[in-house]
MIBA-51057 format. One record per residue (C-alpha): residue in one letter; residue number from 1; z negated, x negated, y negated; chain. Coordinates in nm, 3 decimals, always signed. Example, Ala and Ser with C-alpha at 12.3 -4.5 7.8 and 13.67 -1.06 7.14 Angstrom:
2
A,1,-0.780,-1.230,+0.450,A
S,2,-0.714,-1.367,+0.106,A
END
This chain:
392
X,1,-3.580,-4.285,-19.238,A
X,2,-3.334,-4.400,-18.966,A
X,3,-3.215,-4.761,-18.947,A
X,4,-2.831,-4.840,-18.943,A
X,5,-2.764,-5.021,-18.638,A
X,6,-2.634,-5.272,-18.796,A
X,7,-2.909,-5.393,-18.990,A
X,8,-3.169,-5.406,-18.740,A
X,9,-3.101,-5.763,-18.700,A
X,10,-3.211,-5.786,-19.030,A
X,11,-3.512,-5.658,-19.001,A
X,12,-3.649,-5.789,-18.675,A
X,13,-3.554,-6.118,-18.871,A
X,14,-3.756,-6.064,-19.133,A
X,15,-4.059,-5.971,-18.911,A
X,16,-4.000,-6.308,-18.718,A
X,17,-4.060,-6.529,-19.050,A
X,18,-4.335,-6.282,-19.171,A
X,19,-4.535,-6.374,-18.847,A
X,20,-4.441,-6.712,-18.812,A
X,21,-4.487,-6.782,-19.193,A
X,22,-4.913,-6.854,-19.099,A
X,23,-4.788,-7.106,-18.848,A
X,24,-4.513,-7.270,-19.078,A
X,25,-4.807,-7.308,-19.317,A
X,26,-5.060,-7.415,-19.138,A
X,27,-4.805,-7.712,-18.996,A
X,28,-4.744,-7.825,-19.365,A
X,29,-5.031,-7.746,-19.574,A
X,30,-5.326,-8.036,-19.612,A
X,31,-5.636,-7.980,-19.446,A
X,32,-5.936,-7.881,-19.649,A
X,33,-6.274,-7.999,-19.511,A
X,34,-6.493,-7.658,-19.436,A
X,35,-6.852,-7.779,-19.571,A
X,36,-6.682,-7.979,-19.886,A
X,37,-6.768,-8.363,-19.701,A
X,38,-6.739,-8.496,-19.404,A
X,39,-7.009,-8.678,-19.142,A
X,40,-6.980,-8.977,-19.039,A
X,41,-6.751,-9.094,-18.700,A
X,42,-6.811,-8.906,-18.423,A
X,43,-6.876,-8.583,-18.590,A
X,44,-6.741,-8.251,-18.425,A
X,45,-6.721,-8.077,-18.767,A
X,46,-6.339,-7.942,-18.786,A
X,47,-6.084,-7.939,-19.057,A
X,48,-5.958,-7.589,-19.184,A
X,49,-5.668,-7.510,-19.371,A
X,50,-5.566,-7.358,-19.696,A
X,51,-5.391,-7.387,-19.969,A
X,52,-5.591,-7.506,-20.269,A
X,53,-5.391,-7.631,-20.627,A
X,54,-5.591,-7.921,-20.638,A
X,55,-5.577,-7.927,-21.010,A
X,56,-5.630,-7.599,-21.113,A
X,57,-5.972,-7.636,-20.928,A
X,58,-6.073,-7.891,-21.129,A
X,59,-6.127,-7.794,-21.504,A
X,60,-6.242,-8.062,-21.793,A
X,61,-5.883,-8.163,-21.760,A
X,62,-5.899,-8.234,-22.166,A
X,63,-6.222,-8.530,-22.119,A
X,64,-6.352,-8.700,-22.426,A
X,65,-6.192,-8.653,-22.748,A
X,66,-6.055,-8.969,-22.877,A
X,67,-6.319,-9.147,-23.123,A
X,68,-6.169,-9.322,-23.461,A
X,69,-6.112,-9.717,-23.389,A
X,70,-5.933,-9.993,-23.545,A
X,71,-5.597,-10.037,-23.505,A
X,72,-5.562,-10.351,-23.395,A
X,73,-5.230,-10.368,-23.486,A
X,74,-5.067,-10.681,-23.536,A
X,75,-5.412,-10.872,-23.605,A
X,76,-5.480,-10.803,-23.226,A
X,77,-5.302,-11.162,-23.157,A
X,78,-5.116,-10.981,-22.894,A
X,79,-4.769,-11.016,-22.929,A
X,80,-4.553,-10.614,-22.943,A
X,81,-4.460,-10.498,-22.636,A
X,82,-4.234,-10.201,-22.512,A
X,83,-4.365,-9.952,-22.311,A
X,84,-4.063,-9.726,-22.240,A
X,85,-3.847,-9.962,-22.005,A
X,86,-3.813,-10.201,-21.770,A
X,87,-3.635,-10.635,-21.754,A
X,88,-3.575,-10.696,-21.420,A
X,89,-3.561,-11.073,-21.371,A
X,90,-3.373,-11.208,-21.022,A
X,91,-3.533,-11.403,-20.769,A
X,92,-3.514,-11.716,-20.859,A
X,93,-3.410,-11.809,-20.496,A
X,94,-3.161,-11.555,-20.428,A
X,95,-3.317,-11.316,-20.316,A
X,96,-3.188,-10.963,-20.316,A
X,97,-3.342,-10.688,-20.477,A
X,98,-3.558,-10.409,-20.269,A
X,99,-3.458,-10.061,-20.283,A
X,100,-3.841,-9.950,-20.287,A
X,101,-3.719,-9.551,-20.316,A
X,102,-3.444,-9.293,-20.362,A
X,103,-3.342,-9.294,-20.686,A
X,104,-3.408,-8.930,-20.726,A
X,105,-3.746,-8.976,-20.630,A
X,106,-3.984,-8.775,-20.884,A
X,107,-4.179,-9.052,-21.050,A
X,108,-4.357,-8.797,-21.158,A
X,109,-4.498,-8.630,-20.849,A
X,110,-4.891,-8.767,-20.848,A
X,111,-4.994,-8.629,-20.518,A
X,112,-4.990,-8.314,-20.271,A
X,113,-5.021,-7.963,-20.420,A
X,114,-5.190,-7.851,-20.067,A
X,115,-5.554,-8.083,-19.981,A
X,116,-5.572,-8.247,-19.707,A
X,117,-5.952,-8.404,-19.615,A
X,118,-6.091,-8.535,-19.257,A
X,119,-6.367,-8.478,-19.149,A
X,120,-6.381,-8.757,-18.884,A
X,121,-6.285,-9.081,-18.938,A
X,122,-6.160,-9.347,-18.686,A
X,123,-6.210,-9.713,-18.622,A
X,124,-6.057,-9.972,-18.851,A
X,125,-5.800,-10.170,-18.690,A
X,126,-5.577,-10.456,-18.877,A
X,127,-5.246,-10.422,-18.999,A
X,128,-5.175,-10.769,-19.115,A
X,129,-5.250,-11.102,-19.279,A
X,130,-5.234,-11.069,-19.729,A
X,131,-4.949,-11.346,-19.865,A
X,132,-5.154,-11.605,-19.977,A
X,133,-5.026,-11.534,-20.279,A
X,134,-5.273,-11.263,-20.342,A
X,135,-5.560,-11.481,-20.120,A
X,136,-5.824,-11.322,-20.433,A
X,137,-5.741,-11.006,-20.364,A
X,138,-5.959,-10.782,-20.553,A
X,139,-5.812,-10.473,-20.611,A
X,140,-5.516,-10.237,-20.371,A
X,141,-5.311,-9.917,-20.477,A
X,142,-5.148,-9.659,-20.303,A
X,143,-4.774,-9.592,-20.444,A
X,144,-4.669,-9.240,-20.563,A
X,145,-4.300,-9.295,-20.595,A
X,146,-4.180,-9.564,-20.344,A
X,147,-4.370,-9.430,-20.000,A
X,148,-4.516,-9.687,-19.747,A
X,149,-4.578,-9.950,-20.097,A
X,150,-4.942,-10.088,-20.197,A
X,151,-4.984,-10.264,-20.510,A
X,152,-5.242,-10.571,-20.538,A
X,153,-5.338,-10.850,-20.771,A
X,154,-5.573,-11.135,-20.766,A
X,155,-5.928,-11.190,-20.958,A
X,156,-5.983,-11.381,-21.306,A
X,157,-5.778,-11.747,-21.289,A
X,158,-5.458,-11.593,-21.165,A
X,159,-5.202,-11.483,-21.469,A
X,160,-5.111,-11.183,-21.585,A
X,161,-4.935,-11.044,-21.261,A
X,162,-4.943,-10.795,-20.949,A
X,163,-4.766,-10.770,-20.627,A
X,164,-4.595,-10.525,-20.422,A
X,165,-4.656,-10.514,-20.047,A
X,166,-4.597,-10.242,-19.755,A
X,167,-4.846,-10.140,-19.499,A
X,168,-4.775,-10.431,-19.263,A
X,169,-4.860,-10.654,-19.582,A
X,170,-4.527,-10.820,-19.586,A
X,171,-4.492,-10.925,-19.979,A
X,172,-4.235,-10.710,-20.157,A
X,173,-4.185,-10.885,-20.490,A
X,174,-4.415,-10.959,-20.787,A
X,175,-4.454,-10.796,-21.141,A
X,176,-4.500,-11.004,-21.470,A
X,177,-4.641,-10.894,-21.744,A
X,178,-4.579,-11.120,-22.009,A
X,179,-4.767,-11.172,-22.345,A
X,180,-5.090,-10.982,-22.122,A
X,181,-5.361,-11.197,-22.023,A
X,182,-5.575,-11.188,-21.688,A
X,183,-5.958,-11.296,-21.829,A
X,184,-6.133,-11.073,-21.551,A
X,185,-5.879,-10.843,-21.355,A
X,186,-6.089,-10.618,-21.126,A
X,187,-5.910,-10.276,-20.976,A
X,188,-5.619,-10.150,-20.971,A
X,189,-5.481,-9.775,-20.969,A
X,190,-5.182,-9.502,-20.918,A
X,191,-5.183,-9.221,-21.150,A
X,192,-5.019,-8.964,-21.379,A
X,193,-4.825,-9.058,-21.697,A
X,194,-4.658,-8.989,-21.981,A
X,195,-4.360,-9.226,-21.769,A
X,196,-4.460,-9.001,-21.444,A
X,197,-4.639,-9.232,-21.226,A
X,198,-4.835,-9.591,-21.374,A
X,199,-4.994,-9.839,-21.240,A
X,200,-5.358,-9.919,-21.400,A
X,201,-5.494,-10.219,-21.403,A
X,202,-5.852,-10.314,-21.515,A
X,203,-5.981,-10.589,-21.740,A
X,204,-6.287,-10.538,-21.702,A
X,205,-6.472,-10.765,-21.519,A
X,206,-6.777,-10.982,-21.683,A
X,207,-7.005,-11.214,-21.461,A
X,208,-7.222,-11.364,-21.783,A
X,209,-7.224,-11.010,-21.966,A
X,210,-7.107,-11.199,-22.277,A
X,211,-6.763,-10.999,-22.382,A
X,212,-6.721,-10.828,-22.678,A
X,213,-6.432,-10.611,-22.584,A
X,214,-6.255,-10.519,-22.232,A
X,215,-5.893,-10.408,-22.182,A
X,216,-5.693,-10.089,-21.913,A
X,217,-5.324,-10.222,-21.870,A
X,218,-5.032,-9.972,-21.793,A
X,219,-4.695,-10.040,-21.646,A
X,220,-4.493,-9.766,-21.541,A
X,221,-4.374,-9.754,-21.115,A
X,222,-4.125,-9.966,-21.100,A
X,223,-3.808,-9.806,-20.874,A
X,224,-3.742,-10.125,-20.670,A
X,225,-3.879,-10.510,-20.639,A
X,226,-3.753,-10.822,-20.646,A
X,227,-3.840,-10.894,-20.266,A
X,228,-3.986,-11.199,-20.120,A
X,229,-4.059,-11.502,-20.363,A
X,230,-3.932,-11.295,-20.649,A
X,231,-4.064,-11.162,-20.986,A
X,232,-3.975,-10.886,-21.240,A
X,233,-4.086,-10.902,-21.560,A
X,234,-4.241,-10.547,-21.689,A
X,235,-4.319,-10.406,-21.985,A
X,236,-4.674,-10.201,-22.045,A
X,237,-4.968,-10.045,-22.241,A
X,238,-5.248,-10.213,-22.342,A
X,239,-5.573,-10.008,-22.419,A
X,240,-5.873,-10.178,-22.555,A
X,241,-6.222,-10.054,-22.492,A
X,242,-6.617,-10.163,-22.594,A
X,243,-6.887,-10.000,-22.447,A
X,244,-7.129,-9.767,-22.629,A
X,245,-7.449,-10.016,-22.534,A
X,246,-7.369,-10.385,-22.535,A
X,247,-7.138,-10.592,-22.264,A
X,248,-7.142,-10.511,-21.882,A
X,249,-6.981,-10.620,-21.582,A
X,250,-6.719,-10.400,-21.382,A
X,251,-6.501,-10.416,-21.073,A
X,252,-6.434,-10.054,-20.994,A
X,253,-6.123,-9.828,-21.193,A
X,254,-6.083,-9.486,-21.129,A
X,255,-5.786,-9.289,-21.221,A
X,256,-5.769,-8.947,-21.156,A
X,257,-5.412,-8.816,-20.950,A
X,258,-5.378,-8.480,-21.177,A
X,259,-5.529,-8.528,-21.493,A
X,260,-5.518,-8.873,-21.555,A
X,261,-5.912,-8.931,-21.637,A
X,262,-5.956,-9.303,-21.636,A
X,263,-6.319,-9.416,-21.512,A
X,264,-6.484,-9.706,-21.486,A
X,265,-6.802,-9.751,-21.248,A
X,266,-7.040,-10.103,-21.368,A
X,267,-7.142,-10.341,-21.125,A
X,268,-7.545,-10.335,-21.147,A
X,269,-7.812,-10.440,-20.966,A
X,270,-8.143,-10.303,-20.867,A
X,271,-8.030,-9.915,-20.996,A
X,272,-7.714,-9.636,-20.876,A
X,273,-7.400,-9.763,-21.110,A
X,274,-7.314,-9.602,-21.445,A
X,275,-6.958,-9.413,-21.485,A
X,276,-6.807,-9.463,-21.783,A
X,277,-6.477,-9.273,-21.911,A
X,278,-6.192,-9.331,-22.150,A
X,279,-6.132,-9.098,-22.382,A
X,280,-5.857,-8.908,-22.365,A
X,281,-5.487,-8.901,-22.490,A
X,282,-5.506,-9.255,-22.408,A
X,283,-5.387,-9.459,-22.728,A
X,284,-5.240,-9.777,-22.691,A
X,285,-5.354,-10.067,-22.906,A
X,286,-5.647,-9.894,-23.060,A
X,287,-6.046,-9.988,-22.947,A
X,288,-6.232,-9.672,-22.847,A
X,289,-6.572,-9.643,-22.684,A
X,290,-6.590,-9.543,-22.372,A
X,291,-6.819,-9.277,-22.319,A
X,292,-7.108,-9.241,-22.009,A
X,293,-7.056,-8.952,-21.780,A
X,294,-7.324,-8.964,-21.495,A
X,295,-7.453,-9.245,-21.227,A
X,296,-7.268,-9.269,-20.863,A
X,297,-7.497,-9.123,-20.608,A
X,298,-7.470,-9.402,-20.326,A
X,299,-7.821,-9.554,-20.343,A
X,300,-7.860,-9.904,-20.506,A
X,301,-7.971,-10.017,-20.152,A
X,302,-7.686,-9.981,-20.081,A
X,303,-7.529,-10.315,-20.263,A
X,304,-7.282,-10.391,-20.568,A
X,305,-7.017,-10.138,-20.618,A
X,306,-6.750,-10.311,-20.601,A
X,307,-6.376,-10.091,-20.594,A
X,308,-6.320,-9.699,-20.566,A
X,309,-6.075,-9.484,-20.525,A
X,310,-5.996,-9.106,-20.616,A
X,311,-5.842,-8.926,-20.289,A
X,312,-5.488,-8.783,-20.410,A
X,313,-5.599,-8.395,-20.423,A
X,314,-5.886,-8.531,-20.689,A
X,315,-6.188,-8.391,-20.529,A
X,316,-6.361,-8.660,-20.389,A
X,317,-6.401,-9.028,-20.465,A
X,318,-6.433,-9.364,-20.212,A
X,319,-6.690,-9.609,-20.346,A
X,320,-6.683,-9.961,-20.228,A
X,321,-7.027,-10.198,-20.169,A
X,322,-7.043,-10.536,-20.055,A
X,323,-7.226,-10.386,-19.730,A
X,324,-7.036,-10.093,-19.697,A
X,325,-6.799,-9.772,-19.852,A
X,326,-6.881,-9.414,-19.893,A
X,327,-6.698,-9.107,-19.960,A
X,328,-6.831,-8.851,-20.219,A
X,329,-6.695,-8.489,-20.229,A
X,330,-6.735,-8.246,-20.508,A
X,331,-6.781,-7.887,-20.497,A
X,332,-6.454,-7.673,-20.553,A
X,333,-6.578,-7.603,-20.880,A
X,334,-6.732,-7.782,-21.209,A
X,335,-6.597,-8.060,-21.409,A
X,336,-6.421,-8.354,-21.249,A
X,337,-6.717,-8.593,-21.366,A
X,338,-6.946,-8.374,-21.038,A
X,339,-6.795,-8.581,-20.799,A
X,340,-6.997,-8.894,-20.875,A
X,341,-7.316,-8.711,-20.826,A
X,342,-7.190,-8.530,-20.505,A
X,343,-7.348,-8.638,-20.155,A
X,344,-7.257,-8.983,-20.076,A
X,345,-7.153,-8.981,-19.665,A
X,346,-7.095,-9.378,-19.508,A
X,347,-6.733,-9.427,-19.367,A
X,348,-6.586,-9.678,-19.138,A
X,349,-6.503,-9.997,-19.274,A
X,350,-6.393,-10.346,-19.157,A
X,351,-6.583,-10.608,-19.124,A
X,352,-6.499,-10.797,-19.453,A
X,353,-6.599,-11.168,-19.580,A
X,354,-6.611,-11.029,-19.976,A
X,355,-6.537,-10.644,-19.939,A
X,356,-6.386,-10.578,-20.262,A
X,357,-6.054,-10.340,-20.226,A
X,358,-6.034,-10.015,-20.110,A
X,359,-5.721,-9.698,-20.168,A
X,360,-5.638,-9.417,-20.013,A
X,361,-5.319,-9.302,-19.861,A
X,362,-5.135,-9.065,-20.064,A
X,363,-5.185,-8.821,-19.750,A
X,364,-5.551,-8.836,-19.829,A
X,365,-5.590,-8.890,-19.467,A
X,366,-5.611,-9.241,-19.396,A
X,367,-5.760,-9.547,-19.655,A
X,368,-5.718,-9.899,-19.665,A
X,369,-5.900,-10.187,-19.718,A
X,370,-5.907,-10.595,-19.823,A
X,371,-6.103,-10.844,-19.930,A
X,372,-6.107,-11.177,-20.165,A
X,373,-6.145,-11.507,-19.960,A
X,374,-6.466,-11.568,-20.035,A
X,375,-6.396,-11.962,-19.970,A
X,376,-6.303,-11.839,-19.588,A
X,377,-5.970,-11.758,-19.453,A
X,378,-5.673,-11.520,-19.585,A
X,379,-5.739,-11.167,-19.593,A
X,380,-5.666,-10.877,-19.408,A
X,381,-5.520,-10.573,-19.471,A
X,382,-5.677,-10.293,-19.274,A
X,383,-5.683,-9.891,-19.237,A
X,384,-5.890,-9.652,-19.055,A
X,385,-5.710,-9.326,-18.981,A
X,386,-5.817,-8.986,-18.958,A
X,387,-5.886,-8.899,-18.533,A
X,388,-5.838,-8.523,-18.546,A
X,389,-5.771,-8.208,-18.748,A
X,390,-5.864,-7.889,-18.603,A
X,391,-5.725,-7.548,-18.833,A
X,392,-5.803,-7.174,-18.776,A
END
């Protein structure tokens, strides 16, 4: 069949587009580590590119069912909190409100559809000095709503608040949870929620191992921040829980970015750290019993577990210990919990006084770390970046 001369340009354009499509995808798609696990720095393993639906490859999103528990209601001693709205307080010093992102940003975007994994990390470098107001920093989380923003909080002894900082550690504002308490906040995470994207705060520390109850707080990610020196009140939900086998000390909170499943990792000596899961769906103000789902593959000899972070694609985690940092990567099949038993690979980490916090960047190719003061100097914010990515 002949093609009219007037349509030959359309045929040529279509052919060019088809030929260029693989290159377009390769430039924007996320890199997948062909073996599923990165080597230590200096590896010559390459990253290959292929489209992967992160959620589709991670079944088991439903999590354990919620067992019945007592409804705290008005007898909990905690004032009722409306989790739907946020109330902003202007800074007392007249600081301007900082626009943390476009109002059109999709708060429900919990991560990339295509996954990027690094096979060869570089050397840690310092980004900035943590503000004095967060000198007992215990957790870091990267915003998915506000590019370039990290959330951080202090350890026990502080009020119920968390902070927003930039990637140079510049303070962007303070968020207060009126009526909440900070018995021993130990970690923070960002994950999906009914509001779109939420900040989760773990009141799970128990150095004396005698608490009868623990709690997770959840706050919808703010759209704006009040600026350095400014504060704003935020509304929140609270999810109290108990363990099935007594009291425990935990410093690691992991929220799966696609499913919203919530995991708590214990800080235990002499044995691999145990992992528990909050039953889904999360029910505010209702005490539930967490479910034991396994133990980390990180050996007990690696030290006490002090922090962690799910990769944006949800198929690997970073686990922080007092002595080092490890990345665990699951296969592309099986339940989300399979990542916890995957082989652990040591990855670079900055030398820090008391290593506490770690968080993947939203692109999955960098991670941030920081520390408590440990009685020493003000902690630093550090980053480790992916050196290179070879595409097939």
